[in-house]
C-alpha positions as CSV (number, residue, x, y, z in Angstrom):
1,M,7.6,14.1,1.2
2,A,5.4,14.8,4.1
3,V,2.0,15.9,5.3
4,V,1.9,19.5,5.9
5,K,-0.7,22.4,6.4
6,N,0.3,24.3,3.2
7,G,1.3,21.4,1.0
8,K,-0.6,20.2,-2.1
9,E,-3.8,18.4,-1.8
10,A,-3.4,14.7,-1.8
11,I,-6.7,12.3,-1.3
12,T,-6.1,8.5,-0.4
13,H,-8.9,6.3,0.7
14,F,-8.4,2.9,2.5
15,E,-10.4,0.0,3.5
16,V,-9.6,-2.5,6.0
17,L,-9.4,-6.0,4.3
18,E,-8.1,-7.4,7.5
19,R,-6.8,-7.1,10.8
20,F,-3.8,-9.0,12.7
21,K,-2.2,-8.3,15.9
22,N,0.4,-5.9,14.7
23,N,-0.4,-5.5,11.0
24,T,-3.3,-4.4,8.8
25,Y,-4.0,-6.0,5.3
26,L,-5.3,-2.4,3.6
27,K,-7.3,-1.7,0.0
28,I,-6.0,1.6,-1.3
29,N,-7.7,4.0,-3.7
30,L,-5.8,7.1,-5.0
31,E,-8.0,10.1,-6.0
32,T,-4.4,12.0,-6.6
33,G,-1.1,10.9,-7.5
34,R,1.5,12.6,-5.3
35,T,5.0,11.3,-5.0
36,H,5.2,8.9,-2.3
37,Q,1.4,9.5,-1.6
38,I,0.5,6.2,-0.1
39,R,3.8,5.6,1.8
40,V,3.4,9.2,3.4
41,H,-0.2,8.9,4.1
42,L,-0.2,5.5,5.9
43,A,3.0,6.6,7.9
44,Q,1.2,9.7,9.1
45,I,-1.9,7.7,10.5
46,G,0.4,5.0,12.0
47,Y,0.2,2.3,9.5
48,P,3.7,2.2,7.8
49,I,4.1,-0.3,5.1
50,I,6.2,-3.4,5.9
51,G,9.8,-2.8,4.2
52,D,9.3,0.8,3.7
53,T,12.8,2.0,5.2
54,V,12.0,5.6,4.5
55,Y,8.8,6.3,6.2
56,S,8.4,3.4,8.7
57,N,9.8,2.8,12.1
58,G,12.3,0.3,10.4
59,K,11.0,-2.8,11.4
60,N,10.7,-5.6,8.8
61,E,9.9,-8.7,10.6
62,F,9.5,-10.5,7.3
63,G,13.0,-9.5,5.7
64,V,10.7,-7.9,2.8
65,I,12.9,-6.3,0.1
66,G,11.3,-3.3,-0.9
67,Q,7.7,-2.7,0.4
68,M,4.6,-4.5,0.8
69,L,2.8,-2.5,-1.7
70,H,1.4,-4.0,-4.7
71,S,-0.6,-2.2,-7.4
72,W,-3.0,-5.2,-8.5
73,K,-5.1,-3.1,-10.8
74,I,-4.5,0.4,-12.8
75,K,-7.1,1.9,-15.3
76,F,-6.3,4.9,-17.5
77,N,-6.9,6.2,-21.0
78,H,-4.5,5.2,-23.6
79,P,-2.6,8.4,-24.6
80,I,-3.0,8.0,-28.3
81,T,-6.0,5.8,-29.1
82,K,-8.0,7.3,-26.1
83,K,-9.4,3.7,-25.5
84,E,-10.0,3.0,-21.8
85,M,-7.2,0.4,-20.6
86,E,-7.4,-1.8,-17.4
87,I,-4.5,-4.0,-16.3
88,E,-4.4,-6.3,-13.5
89,A,-1.4,-7.9,-11.8
90,P,-1.8,-10.9,-9.3
91,V,-0.5,-10.4,-5.8
92,P,3.0,-11.6,-5.6
93,E,3.5,-15.2,-4.1
94,Y,5.7,-14.0,-1.2
95,F,2.7,-11.3,-0.2
96,E,0.5,-14.5,-0.3
97,K,2.9,-16.1,2.1
98,I,3.1,-13.5,4.4
99,I,-0.7,-12.7,4.6
100,N,-1.3,-16.6,5.3
101,E,1.2,-16.4,8.3
102,L,-0.4,-13.4,9.7
103,M,-3.8,-15.2,9.4
104,L,-2.3,-18.4,11.0
105,N,-0.5,-16.4,13.7
106,A,-4.0,-14.5,14.6
107,F,-5.6,-17.8,15.9
108,K,-2.6,-18.6,18.1
């Protein structure tokens, strides 16, 4: 997967929640749902995801297994009942620990 001139349209919106020395905490909202869309778009603009061995520079200073990418909320219409569903999942504890560590180090 890559950003290419004649590729399929993929739209990703992001908001910077917090900037650190070498990392940025982002909120992402997708308009489209292409394979690896978030990972490809963020790598393309210089914001590779920590732990992403495919689209990043390979750095993983926190020893994360997988990517520091978390879907905290999803909203969709149930395929049978057509009722709108909204599901939320809290940020994993190890994400919180890394974010807290980044915040602490920002003031050193």
